[in-house]
C-alpha positions in Angstrom: -138.9 76.4 -38.5 -136.2 78.6 -39.9 -134.2 78.4 -36.6 -134.4 74.6 -36.5 -133.1 74.4 -40.1 -130.3 76.7 -39.3 -129.3 74.7 -36.2 -129.4 71.4 -38.2 -127.2 72.9 -40.9 -124.7 74.1 -38.3 -124.6 70.7 -36.7 -123.8 69.0 -40.1 -121.1 71.5 -40.8 -119.6 70.8 -37.3 -119.7 67.1 -37.9 -118.1 67.4 -41.3 -115.3 69.6 -39.8 -114.8 67.1 -37.0 -114.6 64.2 -39.4 -112.1 66.1 -41.5 -110.1 66.8 -38.4 -110.1 63.2 -37.3 -109.1 62.1 -40.9 -106.3 64.5 -40.9 -105.1 63.3 -37.5 -105.2 59.7 -38.5 -103.3 60.4 -41.8 -100.6 62.3 -39.9 -99.8 59.5 -37.4 -96.7 57.5 -38.6 -96.1 55.2 -35.5 -99.4 53.4 -35.7 -101.0 51.6 -38.7 -104.6 52.8 -38.6 -107.0 51.6 -41.3 -110.6 50.4 -41.8 -111.9 47.1 -43.0 -115.3 46.4 -44.5 -117.4 43.8 -42.7 -115.7 41.1 -44.8 -112.2 42.1 -43.9 -111.3 44.1 -47.0 -109.2 47.3 -46.6 -111.0 50.5 -47.3 -108.7 53.1 -45.8 -104.9 53.4 -45.3 -102.8 55.9 -43.3 -99.1 56.8 -43.7 -98.3 54.8 -40.5 -99.7 51.7 -42.1 -97.6 52.4 -45.2 -94.4 52.9 -43.1 -95.0 49.8 -40.9 -96.3 47.3 -43.5 -94.6 48.7 -46.7 -97.7 49.0 -48.9 -98.8 52.2 -50.6 -102.5 53.0 -50.3 -103.2 52.3 -54.0 -101.5 48.9 -53.6 -103.4 47.6 -50.6 -106.9 49.2 -50.6 -109.4 46.5 -51.7 -107.1 43.7 -50.6 -108.1 41.3 -47.8 -106.3 42.0 -44.5 -105.2 38.3 -44.2 -102.4 39.3 -46.5 -100.5 40.4 -43.4 -100.6 36.9 -41.7 -98.0 34.1 -41.8 -99.0 30.8 -43.4 -99.3 29.0 -40.1 -101.9 31.5 -39.0 -103.8 31.3 -42.2 -103.9 27.5 -41.9 -106.3 27.8 -39.1 -108.0 31.0 -40.3 -106.7 33.3 -37.6 -107.9 36.4 -39.5 -111.5 35.1 -39.6 -111.3 34.2 -35.9 -110.2 37.8 -35.0 -113.1 39.4 -36.9 -115.5 37.0 -35.4 -114.4 37.8 -31.8 -114.4 41.6 -32.6 -117.9 41.4 -34.1 -119.2 39.4 -31.1 -117.5 41.3 -28.3 -116.9 44.7 -29.9 -113.1 44.4 -29.6 -110.2 42.0 -30.2 -106.6 42.5 -29.0 -103.6 40.3 -29.6 -99.9 40.2 -30.2 -98.2 38.0 -32.8 -96.1 37.8 -35.9 -97.3 39.7 -39.0 -95.8 40.1 -42.6 -94.6 43.2 -44.4 -94.8 43.7 -48.2 -91.2 42.4 -48.6 -92.0 39.2 -46.7 -90.2 40.1 -43.5 -91.9 39.5 -40.2 -92.5 41.9 -37.4 -94.1 41.5 -34.0 -97.3 43.4 -33.9 -99.8 44.6 -31.2 -103.2 44.5 -32.9 -106.5 46.0 -31.8 -109.6 45.4 -34.0 -112.8 47.3 -33.1 -116.3 46.6 -34.6 -117.9 49.6 -36.4 -121.7 49.8 -36.3 -124.3 52.3 -37.6 -127.0 53.9 -35.5 -129.2 50.8 -35.9 -126.4 48.5 -34.6 -125.7 47.0 -38.0 -122.1 45.9 -38.5 -120.5 48.1 -41.2 -116.9 47.2 -40.8 -113.8 47.2 -38.5 -111.3 49.7 -37.3 -107.8 48.2 -37.0 -104.8 49.7 -35.2 -101.4 47.9 -35.4 -98.1 48.8 -33.6 -94.7 47.5 -34.5 -93.2 46.0 -31.2 -90.4 44.0 -32.9 -87.6 45.8 -31.0 -89.3 45.0 -27.7 -90.0 41.4 -28.7 -86.4 41.0 -29.7 -85.2 42.5 -26.4 -87.5 40.1 -24.5 -86.3 37.2 -26.6 -82.7 38.1 -26.0 -83.4 38.4 -22.3 -85.1 35.0 -22.4 -82.2 33.4 -24.2 -79.8 35.1 -21.9 -81.6 33.8 -18.9 -81.8 30.3 -20.4 -78.1 30.4 -21.2 -77.4 31.5 -17.6 -79.6 28.8 -16.3 -77.9 26.2 -18.4 -74.5 27.6 -17.4 -75.3 27.6 -13.7 -76.8 24.1 -13.9 -73.7 22.7 -15.6 -71.0 24.4 -13.5 -69.4 21.8 -11.2 -66.7 23.8 -9.5 -69.1 26.3 -7.8 -72.1 25.6 -5.7 -74.7 28.1 -7.1 -78.2 28.0 -5.6 -81.0 30.2 -4.4 -82.5 30.7 -0.9 -86.0 32.0 -0.1 -86.2 35.0 2.2 -86.2 32.7 5.3 -83.0 30.8 4.2 -84.5 27.6 2.7 -83.0 26.2 -0.4 -85.0 26.9 -3.5 -82.7 25.9 -6.4 -79.7 23.6 -6.7 -77.0 23.2 -9.4 -74.6 20.4 -10.3 -71.7 22.1 -8.6 -73.7 22.3 -5.3 -74.3 18.5 -5.5 -70.7 17.9 -6.4 -69.3 20.0 -3.5 -71.9 19.4 -0.8 -73.1 15.8 -1.7 -76.9 16.5 -1.7 -79.1 15.9 -4.7 -81.7 18.5 -5.6 -84.6 16.4 -4.3 -82.8 15.8 -1.0 -81.9 19.5 -0.3 -84.6 21.7 -1.7 -86.8 23.0 1.1 -84.2 22.4 3.7 -82.7 25.4 5.7 -79.2 26.3 4.5 -77.9 26.1 8.2 -77.6 22.4 7.5 -74.2 23.2 5.8 -72.8 24.9 8.9 -70.9 23.2 11.7 -72.9 22.6 14.9 -70.9 25.2 16.9 -71.6 27.9 14.4 -75.3 27.1 14.3 -75.4 27.4 18.1 -73.7 30.9 17.8 -76.4 31.9 15.2 -74.0 32.4 12.4 -76.4 31.3 9.5 -78.9 34.0 10.5 -76.1 36.5 11.0 -75.0 35.9 7.4 -78.5 36.5 6.1 -78.8 39.6 8.2 -75.6 41.1 6.8 -76.7 40.3 3.2 -80.1 41.8 3.8 -78.6 45.0 5.4 -75.6 45.5 3.1 -76.7 43.7 0.0 -73.8 41.2 0.1 -72.1 39.0 2.6 -68.7 37.4 1.9 -66.8 35.0 4.3 -64.5 32.0 4.5 -64.9 29.2 7.0 -65.6 25.5 7.6 -68.8 24.0 6.1 -70.2 20.5 6.4 -71.0 18.0 3.5 -73.8 15.5 3.5 -71.4 12.8 4.8 -70.4 15.0 7.8 -66.9 15.8 6.5 -65.8 19.4 6.7 -64.4 21.6 3.9 -63.0 25.1 3.8 -65.5 27.3 1.9 -65.5 30.7 0.3 -69.1 31.9 0.5 -70.8 34.9 -1.1 -74.5 35.6 -0.3 -76.3 38.3 -2.3 -79.7 39.7 -1.5 -82.2 39.7 -4.4 -84.9 42.4 -4.5 -87.7 43.4 -6.9 -88.1 46.9 -8.4 -89.9 48.1 -5.3 -87.0 46.9 -3.0 -88.9 43.9 -1.6 -86.6 41.0 -0.6 -87.3 38.0 -2.9 -84.5 35.8 -1.5 -80.8 35.3 -1.7 -78.3 34.0 -4.3 -75.5 31.9 -2.8 -72.2 30.9 -4.3 -69.8 28.5 -2.5 -66.3 27.4 -3.5 -64.4 24.5 -2.0 -61.0 25.9 -1.0 -59.9 23.0 1.2 -56.8 22.3 -0.9 -55.7 25.9 -0.7 -56.4 26.0 3.0 -54.3 22.8 3.6 -51.5 24.2 1.4 -51.6 27.5 3.5 -51.5 25.4 6.7 -48.5 23.5 5.4 -46.8 26.7 4.5 -47.5 28.2 7.9 -46.3 25.0 9.6 -43.2 25.1 7.5 -42.7 28.8 8.4 -43.3 28.1 12.1 -40.7 25.3 11.9 -38.2 27.6 10.2 -38.8 30.3 12.8 -38.5 27.7 15.7 -35.3 26.4 14.1 -33.9 29.9 13.7 -34.9 30.8 17.3 -33.3 27.6 18.6 -30.1 28.3 16.7 -30.1 31.9 18.0 -30.7 30.6 21.5 -27.8 28.1 21.2 -25.6 30.9 19.9 -26.7 33.1 22.8 -26.0 30.3 25.3 -22.5 29.8 23.8 -21.8 33.5 24.0 -23.2 33.5 27.5 -20.9 30.7 28.6 -17.9 32.5 27.1 -19.0 35.6 28.9 -19.4 33.7 32.2 -15.9 32.3 31.8 -14.5 35.7 31.1 -16.4 37.5 34.0 -15.5 34.8 36.6 -11.9 34.5 35.6 -11.3 38.3 35.6 -11.8 38.9 39.3 -10.2 35.5 40.0 -7.1 36.6 38.2 -6.8 39.7 40.5 -7.5 37.6 43.7 -4.9 34.9 42.9 -2.4 37.4 41.6 -2.5 39.7 44.6 -2.6 36.6 46.9 0.6 35.3 45.5 2.2 38.8 45.7 1.2 39.1 49.4 2.7 35.7 50.3 6.2 37.1 49.5 5.9 39.5 52.5 8.1 42.1 50.8 5.6 45.0 50.5 4.9 48.0 52.7 1.6 48.5 54.5 0.1 50.8 51.9 0.7 48.2 49.1 -0.8 45.5 51.4 -3.9 47.6 52.1 -4.4 48.3 48.4 -4.0 44.6 47.6 -6.5 43.6 50.3 -9.0 46.1 49.0 -8.5 44.8 45.4 -9.0 41.2 46.6 -12.1 42.1 48.6 -13.6 44.2 45.7 -13.1 41.4 43.2 -14.4 38.7 45.6 -17.6 40.7 46.0 -17.9 41.1 42.3 -17.4 37.3 41.9 -20.0 36.7 44.6 -22.5 38.9 42.8 -21.9 37.0 39.6 -22.5 33.7 41.4 -25.6 35.0 43.1 -27.0 36.1 39.7 -26.3 32.6 38.3 -28.0 31.0 41.2 -31.0 33.3 40.8 -31.3 32.3 37.2 -31.0 28.7 38.1 -33.8 29.1 40.7 -35.9 30.9 38.1 -35.5 28.2 35.5 -36.3 25.4 38.1 -39.1 27.4 39.7 -37.5 27.4 43.1 -37.2 31.1 43.5 -39.4 32.0 46.5 -40.6 35.2 48.1 -40.9 36.1 51.8 -44.0 38.3 51.4 -45.0 41.2 53.7 -46.6 44.6 53.2 -43.8 46.9 52.1 -43.2 50.6 52.1 -41.1 51.2 49.0 -39.4 54.4 50.2 -36.7 52.7 52.3 -36.4 49.9 49.7 -35.6 52.5 47.0 -33.4 54.6 49.2 -31.3 51.6 50.3 -30.7 50.6 46.6 -29.7 54.2 45.9 -27.3 54.3 48.8 -25.7 51.1 47.6 -25.1 52.5 44.1 -24.2 56.0 45.1 -20.4 55.4 45.5 -20.2 53.9 41.9 -22.2 56.8 40.6 -20.1 59.4 42.3 -16.9 57.8 40.9 -18.3 58.5 37.4 -19.6 62.0 38.3 -23.2 60.7 37.7 -26.0 62.6 39.5 -28.7 60.4 41.1 -32.0 62.2 41.6 -34.9 60.7 43.4 -38.5 62.0 43.3 -40.5 59.8 45.7 -44.2 60.4 46.3 -44.8 60.0 50.1 -48.4 58.8 49.7 -48.2 55.9 47.3 -49.3 53.3 49.9 -48.1 49.7 50.5 -47.4 46.8 48.2 -47.3 43.1 49.1 -43.9 41.7 48.4 -40.4 40.5 49.5 -38.5 43.7 50.5 -35.1 42.1 49.8 -36.2 41.0 46.3 -37.8 44.4 45.6 -34.6 46.1 46.6 -32.8 43.8 44.2 -35.1 44.9 41.4 -34.4 48.6 42.1 -30.7 48.0 42.6 -30.4 46.1 39.3 -32.1 48.9 37.4 -30.0 51.6 39.0 -26.9 49.6 38.5 -27.7 49.1 34.8 -28.4 52.8 34.4 -25.1 53.8 36.1 -23.2 51.2 34.0 -24.4 52.5 30.7 -24.4 56.2 31.5 -21.3 58.1 30.6 -19.4 60.4 33.0 -21.3 63.5 34.2 -24.6 61.9 33.2 -27.8 61.7 35.2 -30.0 58.9 36.6 -33.5 59.7 37.9 -35.7 57.5 40.0 -39.4 58.3 40.4 -42.0 56.7 42.6 -45.7 57.5 42.1 -49.2 56.0 42.4 -51.1 55.4 39.1 -54.7 54.3 39.8 -54.5 50.9 41.7 -50.8 50.5 41.0 -47.4 51.8 42.2 -45.0 52.8 39.4 -41.2 52.9 39.8 -39.3 54.4 36.9 -35.5 54.6 36.4 -34.4 56.9 33.6 -30.9 57.6 32.5 -29.0 59.8 29.9 -26.9 56.8 28.8 -26.2 55.0 25.5 -29.8 53.9 25.0 -31.2 50.8 23.4 -31.4 50.1 19.7 -35.0 49.4 18.3 -33.7 46.0 17.1 -32.7 44.9 20.6 -35.4 46.5 22.6 -37.9 43.5 22.3 -35.2 41.2 23.7 -33.8 43.4 26.5 -35.3 41.2 29.3 -34.3 37.9 27.7 -31.8 35.5 29.4 -28.6 34.9 27.5 -29.1 38.0 25.3 -26.8 41.0 25.3 -26.8 44.0 23.0 -23.0 43.6 22.8 -21.7 40.1 23.4 -18.3 40.7 21.9 -15.1 40.0 23.8 -14.2 43.7 23.1 -17.4 45.1 24.7 -17.0 48.1 26.9 -19.2 46.9 29.8 -18.7 43.8 31.9 -21.3 41.6 33.6 -23.3 38.5 32.6 -26.3 40.4 31.2 -28.7 38.6 33.6 -29.8 41.5 35.7 -32.8 42.6 33.6 -34.0 39.0 33.1 -34.0 38.6 36.9 -35.8 41.9 37.3 -38.6 40.8 35.0 -39.1 37.5 36.8 -39.0 39.1 40.2 -41.5 41.8 39.2 -43.9 39.2 37.7 -43.7 37.1 40.9 -45.0 40.2 42.7 -48.0 40.3 40.2 -46.5 43.3 38.4 -45.0 44.2 35.1 -41.8 45.9 33.8 -41.3 47.7 30.4 -38.3 49.3 28.7 -38.4 52.5 26.6 -35.7 54.1 24.5 -35.6 56.5 21.5 -32.6 54.7 20.2 -28.9 54.6 20.8 -27.5 57.7 22.4 -30.9 58.8 23.7 -30.9 57.1 27.1 -33.4 54.5 28.4 -36.3 54.3 30.9 -37.4 51.2 32.8 -40.9 51.3 34.4 -42.0 48.8 37.1 -45.7 48.6 38.0 -46.7 46.8 41.2 -50.3 46.3 42.5 -51.2 48.2 45.7 -52.4 46.3 48.7 -54.6 47.2 51.7 -52.8 47.5 55.1 -53.8 45.1 58.0 -55.5 46.5 61.0 -52.3 45.8 62.9 -50.7 48.8 61.1 -48.1 49.5 58.5 -45.5 46.8 58.3 -41.8 47.6 57.9 -39.5 46.2 55.3 -37.5 44.0 57.8 -40.7 42.0 58.6 -40.3 42.2 62.4 -43.7 43.7 62.8 -45.5 41.1 60.7 -48.6 39.3 62.0 -48.4 35.9 60.3 -51.2 33.5 59.6 -50.1 29.8 59.4 -51.4 26.6 57.9 -50.3 23.1 58.6 -47.6 23.5 55.9 -45.6 25.4 58.6 -44.9 28.3 56.2 -45.8 31.7 57.5 -47.7 34.1 55.3 -49.8 37.2 55.3 -53.5 37.0 54.3 -54.5 39.9 52.1 -57.9 41.2 53.1 -59.0 41.0 49.4 -59.4 37.2 49.8 -61.9 37.3 52.6 -65.3 36.0 51.5 -64.1 35.5 47.9 -65.4 32.4 46.0 -62.3 30.4 44.8 -62.6 27.3 42.6 -59.5 25.0 43.0 -59.0 22.2 40.5 -56.5 19.3 41.0 -56.7 15.6 40.4 -54.6 14.9 43.6 -56.6 15.0 46.8 -53.6 15.9 48.9 -53.0 18.9 46.7 -56.6 20.0 46.9 -56.6 19.8 50.7 -53.4 21.8 50.9 -54.9 24.6 48.7 -58.1 24.6 50.7 -56.2 24.9 53.9 -54.1 27.8 52.6 -57.1 29.7 51.2 -59.5 28.9 54.0 -57.0 30.4 56.4 -57.5 33.6 54.5 -61.3 33.3 55.0 -61.9 32.6 51.3 -64.9 30.4 50.3 -63.1 27.4 48.6 -64.8 24.9 46.3 -62.8 21.8 45.2 -63.0 20.0 41.9 -61.0 16.8 41.2 -61.3 17.0 37.4 -62.1 19.3 34.5 -65.6 17.8 34.3 -66.3 18.7 37.9 -64.8 22.2 37.3 -67.2 22.8 34.4 -70.2 21.9 36.6 -69.0 24.0 39.6 -68.2 27.0 37.4 -71.8 27.2 36.1 -73.4 27.5 39.5 -70.6 29.0 41.6 -69.5 31.9 39.3 -66.2 32.0 41.2 -64.2 35.2 41.7 -61.0 33.3 40.8 -59.9 29.9 39.5 -56.7 28.0 40.6 -56.2 25.0 38.4 -53.6 22.3 38.0 -52.3 21.8 34.4 -51.4 18.1 34.3 -54.6 16.1 34.9 -55.8 12.8 33.4 -58.5 13.0 30.7 -58.6 16.7 30.1 -55.8 19.0 31.2 -55.8 22.5 32.6 -55.1 24.1 29.2 -58.2 22.6 27.6 -60.3 23.5 30.7 -59.4 27.2 30.6 -59.9 27.4 26.8 -63.4 25.9 27.2 -64.3 28.2 30.1 -63.1 31.3 28.1 -65.2 30.2 25.1 -68.2 29.8 27.3 -67.6 33.3 28.8 -67.4 34.8 25.4 -70.5 33.0 24.2 -72.4 34.3 27.3 -70.8 37.7 27.0 -69.4 37.5 30.5 -66.2 39.1 31.8 -63.1 36.9 32.1 -62.8 35.2 35.5 -59.2 35.6 36.8 -57.4 32.3 36.6 -54.1 30.9 37.9 -52.3 28.0 36.4 -50.7 25.7 39.0 -48.1 23.3 37.6 -44.9 21.5 38.3 -43.6 22.6 34.9 -41.8 25.9 35.7 -40.0 26.7 32.4 -40.6 30.1 30.7 -42.3 28.3 27.8 -44.7 26.6 30.3 -45.6 30.0 31.7 -46.1 31.4 28.2 -48.3 28.5 27.2 -50.5 28.9 30.3 -50.9 32.6 29.6 -51.7 32.0 25.9 -54.3 29.4 26.9 -56.2 32.0 29.0 -54.7 32.1 32.4 -53.6 35.4 33.9 -50.8 34.0 36.1 -48.6 31.0 36.5 -47.4 29.5 39.9 -45.0 26.7 40.0 -45.2 23.7 42.4 -44.3 23.0 45.2 -46.7 25.8 46.2 -45.4 28.5 48.4 -48.5 29.8 50.4 -47.2 33.4 50.6 -46.6 33.5 46.8 -50.0 31.9 46.0 -52.1 34.3 48.1 -50.3 37.4 46.9 -50.8 36.4 43.2 -54.5 35.7 43.9 -54.8 39.1 45.6 -53.1 40.8 42.7 -55.7 39.4 40.3 -58.7 40.3 42.4 -60.2 43.8 42.1 -62.4 45.5 44.6 -65.1 43.3 46.1 -68.2 42.7 43.9 -66.2 43.8 40.8 -67.0 40.5 39.0 -70.6 40.3 40.1 
C-alpha cells in the first residue's frame, strides 16, 4: 500500500511540474497569441504573445468575451458563436480573417480554436491560438492588385499584341492590341493555333514550331518577319515569345508580344531604294567619266603611232637619206604599225565581248608550249629593260579544254602587263601547277603594285589606275578585262593580289582540267583533233564527262531545243527537253538532272524565275545545287551578272557555239555520280 501511495504522489508531482513547464512555455511565446476561453467564450488566460499582437494587458482582457476581437460585420451574423459551435462539434476550428486590436486597427489573423474536455468528455472550454499574418496578407493583396493592374494594362494596350499561348501553341488570351493589329476578336481567335498568323510558305517550312522550340530551349525567341492579318494582308512584325514555367520548371505556356513595324519597314525600303538609286547614279556617272577618259586614251594611243608612221613616211618620200636612216625609219614604221594593230585588235576583242560574239576554237591543250610561246614573245621587251623572266612549269599538270590561241593571249597579256609595270632590273615569274581538279597559272612581278582602292576594279573595262595624260605607261587598259572574259569563257577564274603600291602584283588563273580522248594527247595547233560534228556544221570536241549525263534543256523555241539536243546527244548525253518553265519543274522532280541548260527569255515565266524556284526547292529538300547554265541572246556583262545572281553557275550567249557550250557544261560537271 505504501508503494502505491508513493507512486501516486510521484505521478502528481510530475504532472504538476509538467503543467508548470507548459505554462512557462506558453507565457514565453511572443509570436503567437495563446489563451483559453471558458465554454461560453470568456477569456480565462492570456499570454505575452496575445498582449503583443492584440494590445491588451492580461488584467484588461481576462473575463471579457472573445468577440471583442471581431469587426462589426462579423458580429452582425455572430461569427464568434459560429466558430465555438464548430469547434465544440468537431473538436477544432481553423480560419483566416480580419480581427481587431485594442486600438481599433485591423490585422489579418490565422485562428485555431480547439475544444477542451475533461476525462468524462464534458466541454470545459476552448484553447485559442492566433497568428498575425497581416504582412503576408498585404503582400498577397499587393500582388493581386499588381496582377490586376497588369491585366488591365495589357487589355488596354492597343499598340502591342500581347497574348498567351498554351504549351502546344494555341491562343489562350487576347488583348485589345492583338485585335487592333491582327483583326481577330477574342471569341474568334482563342483556341486557334498561332500559326494562323504566319504566311503559308513559312508554315510549310515549319517556322511556327521552330519559334516555340527556340523559346522552350532558350527561354526566349525574338524575330522580325512578315505576318498575316485576318483579312489576309501582310504586315512586318517584331515578335518576342517567352516560355512560362512554374516553380518546378514545368512548361505552362508562352507569352507572345507582337509589334506592327510595317511603316518602319516601308521607310527602310524607301531609304534602301534611294541609296541604291544614288549608288547606281554614282556608278553611272563614274562609268561615263571612265568612258570619256577611255575615249581620250584611245585617241591618244592611236594617234601616237600614227604620228610616227606618217612622219617617217613623209620623210622617206624625199629620198634624201642614207640606207641606215631608211632602215631605222622602216623599223620605226613597222613597230608603230604593229602597236596600232594590237590596239585595234584589243578594241575588236572588247567589241566582240560586249556583243557576245567572241568565240573559242576548243581542243585539248597542253599549256607548256602555250606559256613558252607567250614568254618568247615578251622576252625581247623584258631584256630591253633588264627584267628577268623566270618560269617554273610543272610537267605533269595534265590537259585543259580550250582555245590555244586565246589561252596564249591570256598569258601574253599578263606577262606584258607585268613587264610594263616592273622597273628596270626587276623580275617576272610564271608558275604552272596542278591544284586538285584545276590547273593554276600565276604571273608575279616586282613592279609598282596595285593600290587597295583600285584592286577591286583592276579587271573592269574603261578603268585605269592612272588615266591622266601625264601617265607613265601607255596602252588602252583593256588587257586585263579581256583576260578575265577569256578565262571565264574557259570555265575558269582569275584573281589579282597585291600588298599595295611598290610591292608588286600577282595574277592567278585557274582552269578546270579535262580528261584526254582515247586518240591521245592533242597539240595546241589542233591538227591532231578528232572532231565530232552536228548538223550545225561547227566542229567540236566531246568531253567524256558528258557521256551518260542527264541534261535538262529548257527553251520555248522548238528549233532551239532540237539544236541543243543534237549537240548534246552527239556527246552521248541523255537529253530531256522542256518547252516552258512549268514543263521544266515537272521534269526536274522525276529526272534529277546532272545539269540544266535554260533559255532566259520565255513567255509566262522566264529563266530567272525558274532557277530561283528550283534553288528554293533544293534548299527546302536539303539537296545539293544542280549545275545550271543560262542561255540567252542578251550578252552584256549585267546580263551575265543577273544570271549568276539568280542562281546559274554560267552564262552562254546566243547564237550557241557548240564547242563553247560543251566545254562550259563539262567544266561544271564533277566526276560521275557526284550529284547522285
